Every structure is written in structure tokens, then in C-alpha cells.
N, C-alpha and C positions, 0 to 999 in steps of 0.2 A: 238405320233407325226406324222403329216401327210406328212412331207417332208423327214425327215431323223431321224434315231436313231443311237446311238452309233457311228460307224465309219464314217457315212455320216456327222454328225455334227462335229466330230473331224477333218475330212478332210477340211471342210469349215473353221473351226477355224485355222487350220494349214496354209491355204492360207492367211488368215488375218495376222497371226503371222509372216509370211515371209515378208509381207509388213511392219509391225510394226518394225521388226528387222532392216530392211534396213534404217529406219529413227530414230531409238531409240537414238543413240548418239547425233544426231542433235537436236532432241526434248529436250533432257536433257540439252545440252549445251546452247541452246537459250531460254529455259524455255517456249517453244511454244506448242500450242495444237497439238496433234498427228493427224492432219487432214487426212493424207494419210491412217492411220490405221482405222479411223472412217469411211472414205469413203469406205474402203474395207469391214467393218462390214455391212454397208448398202447394198453393192453389193451382199454380201452373205446372206442378210436378217437375220442377227444375232440379231438385236435389238428387234425383235418381237417373239423370240423363246419361251418365257415364256407365252405369251398370248394364250388363249384357241383357239383350232382349229376352232370352229364355228365363231370366231371373226377374223380369218385370220392369227392366229399364229400357233404354233406347239405344244403347251402344254408341253414344256420341263420340266423335273423334276429339282429340286434343284441340284441334283447330276450332271446332264448333264450340267447345267449352270456353276457349279463349275469347271467342267472339262475344259470348254472353258476358264474360268478365269485363270486356271493353265497353259493352252497352251499359252495364250497370255502373261502371267506373265513371261514365259521363254524367251520371246523376248523383250518386252517393258513393264515395270511395270506401266508406266503412261497410256498407252493404255489399259492395263488390268484393271487398277483402274477405268478409265472412263467407261468401259464396266460393271464392277461390280456395280458401283454406279448407272448407268442407270437401271440395273436389280433389284437393291434394291428398287428403286422407282417403277418399274413395278410390283414388288411383292405386293406393297400396293394397286395398282389398281386391280390386279388379285384377291387378297384375300378379298378386302373390297369394290370394286366398281362394281362387276359383276351384282348386282341387281339394279343398278341405270342406267337409260336410257342414260344420258349424258356420263357417264363414259364408258359404253359399246361401245357407238359410238366413243368415243375418243380412246379406245383400237383398234377399227377397223382402225382408222386413223394412229395410231402408226404402225400397220402392213402394211397398204397400202403405207404410205409415209416414213416408217423407221425413225420416229421421235426420237430424242435424248432427254431424260429426265434428268433434274438436280434437285438438292435438296437445299432447304434453311431452315435449322433447327436451325442453330446457330444464335446468336443475340448479339449485343453489350449490356453488362450489365449482362449477365447470364453465361458468361464463355462458357464451352462446354456442358452444361447440356441441352440436347435437349428436356427434359421433363418439361421445363419451358419456358414461353414466356412473354415478356413485351408488345409487340404490340398486338392489338386486331383487328379482322376483323369487319367491319361495314356492316351490311346487311339492305338494305332499298329498297322497291319497286321492289323486285326480282333481285336486283343487289348487288354485294359485292365489297367492296373497302378495300385495305390494303396497309399500308406503313410500311416497316420493315428495320431496320438497320442491314443488314445481314453481319456479319463479314467475312463469307466465303460462296461463292457459287461456287463450283467447276465447271469449264468450263461454267460458267454462260453466258458469251458472245457468246458461241457456241451452246447453248442448244436451242431446239425447244419449250420446255415447262419447267416450274419450278413447283415442288410440294413444297409448303411452309407452315410452321406451324405458328400458332398465337393463342392467346386466342379466345374463341368462341364468346365473346362479351365484351363490354367495362367494365362491372362490374364483369366479370368472374375472378376466381382465376388463378394464373399463371400456374397451372397444368391442368386447364380446357381448353384443346386445341382442335383445329380442323386442318385438312390439306386440302388445296385448290389447285386445278390445275389451273395455269394460262398459256395460250399459248403465244407465242412470241409477237403476235400482241396486247396482252392485258396488257403489262407492259413495264415500262422503268427501266433501270439500270444506276445508277450513281456511277462510281467506287470510292471507298473510301480507299481501301487498295490494294497494289500490292503484288502478290505472288512471292517473291524472296526467295527461300528456299534451304535447303541442298539437299533434294531429292524430288521425286514425282513432279518434276518441271513442267512436261507437263500437270498436271491436271489443271493448270491455275486457282487456287482456290482464286481468288481475292475477296475482300470485296466490297459490293455494297449497296447503298440505293435503295431499291426496292419499286416501286409504281405501283400498279395494280388495274384494275377494270374489272369485268367480271360478267356474270350471276351467281346468287347465287347457282344454281344447280351444279356448279363446285366444291362446297365444298363437300368433301367426307362424306357420310352419317354416318359413325361410328366415335366416338370420337378418337382423336389421341392416347389416352392411350391404347385403344384396338389395334389400328394399330401397335403401337410400340411393344406391348407385344406379339402379335400374328403373326406378319410377319416381321416387319422391323428390330428389333434388332437381332433376330436369323439369318435372311438372311444376315444382315451386317456382323456378326461375321463369318458366314460360307463362304461367297464369298470373304471377305477380306483375310481370312485364306487361301483360295484357290489361291489367287493372290500371297501371301507370299510364299506358297509352290512352286509355279512356279518359283519365283525368286531364292529360295534355290536350286531347281532342276538344274537350269542353272549354278549357282555357283558351284555346285557339279560336273556337267559335265565338266566345265572348269578345275577344279582341277584334275579330273580323266584323262583328256586329257594330262595335264601337267605331271602326274605321268607316264603315258604310254609312253610319249615322252622320259622321263628320263630313263625308263627301256630299251627302244630300243638303247639308247646310251651306256648303260653299261649292256650288257647281262649277266645273271647269278648273278646279284647283286640286292638286294631289294632297290628300290629308297628311299631316306630319308623320303619322304612324304607319303609312302604307308600305314603305320600304322595309321597315322592321317586321311587318306582317309577312312580307314575302320571305324574309329570312326565317321566320318561325315556320312557314309552310315547308321550306326545305328541310328543316330539322325534324318536323313532324313526319315527313315522308321517309327520312332516314330512320327514325324510330320505328315506323311501321315496317320498313324493309328488314330491320334487325329482328323484329318479332316474327315476321313471316318466315324468314330464313331459319330461325330456330325451330318453329313449328314443323317446317318441312324436314329439317334434319332429324327431329324426334320421330316423325312419322316413318321416315326411311329406316331408322335404326331400331324401332321398337320390337321387331320380330327377331332380332339378333342380340342375345344377351351379352355376347362378347363385345359387340359394338357399343352397347349401352354402358358397359363397364370400362370402356377404353379411355385412355388418356386424352385422345383427340376429341372425343365426344364431351368429356368433362371440361376441357378447355373451351370448346365452343359454347357450352351452356353457361360457364362462368363469364365469358366475354359478353354474352347476351345480357346477363343480369347487370354487369358493370355498365355497359353502354346504355341500356335502357334507363337505369336509375340516375345516371348523370345527365342524359339528354333531356329528360322530362323537366328538370329544374331550369335548364336554359330556356326551354320553350315557354314555361310559365313566367319566368322573369321577363322575357320579351313581351309577353301578353300584359304583364303588369306595367311595363314602361309605356306600352301603347295606350292602355286605358287610363294611366295616370291616377289621379286622386279618386276617380270613380271606380277603379279596380281595387284601390287600397281601402276604400270605405266598405263597410258591411252594408247589406241591404239594398244594393243597387243591382240592376241587370248585368253589370260588368264586374261584380265583386269577385275577387280572386284569392282572398285571404285563406279560405278553407282549402282551395286547391294547393296553394303554396305550402301550407302547413302539413297537409296529408302527404304531399310529394316528398317532403324531407325525410319521411320514414324509409323511403326506397333505398337509400344508401346504408341504412342501419339494419335491415332485415333481409337476409343475413348480412353482417358487416362486410362492406366492400373491402376493407383492409384484410379481413380473414380470407375472403375469396381471392384477392390478389396474391396473398401469400401462398395459397394452395396452387394457384396457376403458375406462379414463379417457380415452384418446386417441380411441377409437371414439365415446364418448358426447359428444365435442365437436361431432360432426356427425350423430349418429344419435339419433332419438327412440325411446325404449324402448317396445316393444309392451306395453300394459297391459290389453288385452282379455282377458276370461276365456274367450272363444271361440277364442283362439289367433291 
């Protein structure tokens, strides 16, 4: 990285996290976009850290990006998720657009202007299966046009560009997909669904009718099947898990502070929640180990497209997502039991309602049942790696 590594990036992330934390409850209560946190991300130039140094970025590793997700997740899960989703889209450009002139120039723009990227992979009529599309892109005379009923575009109204999936042409199969970049001046959004949810309210994931037109060179050169298998799905599971880990870390910290306060009030006595805190500590370590192992596996595999597309790697990433999304809820529930009514109430130093509500999204994005179904099919023909040496 050309600007910072390790502590330098963590320090920048911490400054953004402080801004995010100051507005987190208001973002949640009003279901509004975390504008202050995103402005701080831009000021710290965090939106371009994944982009190659020669294109104006910092060439950050997936582990460094995950650490930023975790730091932000400890302050405001919505801000952390916006950052994670942006980086997931950036990974598609970095991994699959580096050899295309337009996409290289666009990555320079992201770095220069700190552009925020959004995603439109879901569609009315296909449920949450991002590997299927109904809409098809129309290419004619060097131009491409697309209309899509996108049931969810997170922070769509606030994005500077949208990476959107579709069938590659009108006669293509539903799984024969491409991904296209449309910049804000190249599309219109007509809101069709309002995002009024239990948690992750600040992601503002409204539904829209998308209509766009742009030069055809903005279509990514690789099929979306390759983009999904080799960068997008693994990056999604890793960075979402890092966000969830951050939420759990903050919940644990609040529970630990509660136990310490109780201990000070009754010296010489073990507070009632101390044993449950130790259990939560064990689970937090388990969650961390799961994420770190996933990051290491991705780092080892990223230079080999065959490994990235293999069944074994898919099973490992699927298991990472399942394990992380389930463990976080147990940790936060432990914290709630430790803090009791002070954790249940809003507006206390130990409040955990936002953490619990945000964490419940983890099993739904992408649906654990869908992932387990995919894994069960893979395990019919794949022998799971059980070696401790990887």
C-alpha cells in the first residue's frame, strides 16, 4: 500500500468510526443514510483502498479491508455495511476489470473522486438468487440499454455508480449473465419499495425500477458467473462476516463494562454475569478464528482461478458465512442476559437493541437456507478438507 499499512489504515478507520458512532442511533431511529460517516470515509480516502496503487488506490488486502469493516461495525453497523458493500463491488472491478481500458479509467475516477459504488443484483421474480436474471441488456451501435425491476438497491439514491446484473442478451439463459457499470448520470431510479426494517435501517435498501443507457464498453468483459465465483461471493461472505464480528465485539465490550461496574460495587464477589461473559469471550474468539481462517484461505487462493472456482473453496466460504451469522446472535444474546434491563433499554451505555436487530440480518443476506442448500449439493460429490494444515 502506498499511503498506509496496518496501524495507519486502522487509525483512519478509527476516525471514521468515531463519526459513525456519534450518529449511529439517529441513523437507526430515522432509517436514514449514514451521510456523516460516508463523508468521513471520503475524507480519509477509504473508498479507494482496494484499487491498485498505479490507478490511485492503495492495493489493500482483503484482510486489511475486513479490519476496516470490523472497526466500523463496532460503531455503526449500517455505515460498516455500506462500506463493505462498496468494497464488494470494487472487488469485481479490481479482479475482472483491470485489463479493460474503460474500467481502468473508472477505477482512477473512484480514487480521484472517492465515488461510492452500489449493487443491483436482486430482481422481482427471482427471489434472492443473484445467479439468475430476468432482464436482459440490449446492445446496439456501441451502446447498451437496460431496464430492471430491482427489488433492492442498497443506498441506491446516494450512490455515484451502480454495478448491475442482467442476462447477456434477449435470448440468453437466465444464468448467462453480465455485470455492467452505470454512472449516476447514465440512469434513472423510480422507487418501488421503501426500506422500513427491523435492523440495518441506514443501508436504505429501497427497491427501484432502474433504467440506464451507456457505452457498451462499460459491460465487464468477464461473464458474471466468473465474477461471482472468483471474487464477489467470497468477498461478500468475508466482509459481511467482518462487519458482524465488529457488532459482536462492541456488544461484548458493553457486557464486559457492565460486569466490571458490578464488580466495583461489590468487591470480593463474582458478579452474576461473569461466567456468561467468559462464555461470550470463547464464542467471540471462535468467531474471530472463523473469519481469520476465511481471510487466509482467500489470500492463498486468489492467484489461482481454478481454486477460487472449486467446490472446496465454495464450501469453505459458505461455512464461514453460516458460522459467523449464527454465532453473532448467540454472543449478543449472552451480552443482553448479562446487562439485563440496562441492555434491553435504549439510551444507556449498555444498550444492545440496535446490535441485536442489526445482527438478525446476518442470516438473511444471503439466506442461510439457500447457502445450506448449495453446500449440501456440493457435499454430494466433494470430500471436505479436514486437515489442520489447510
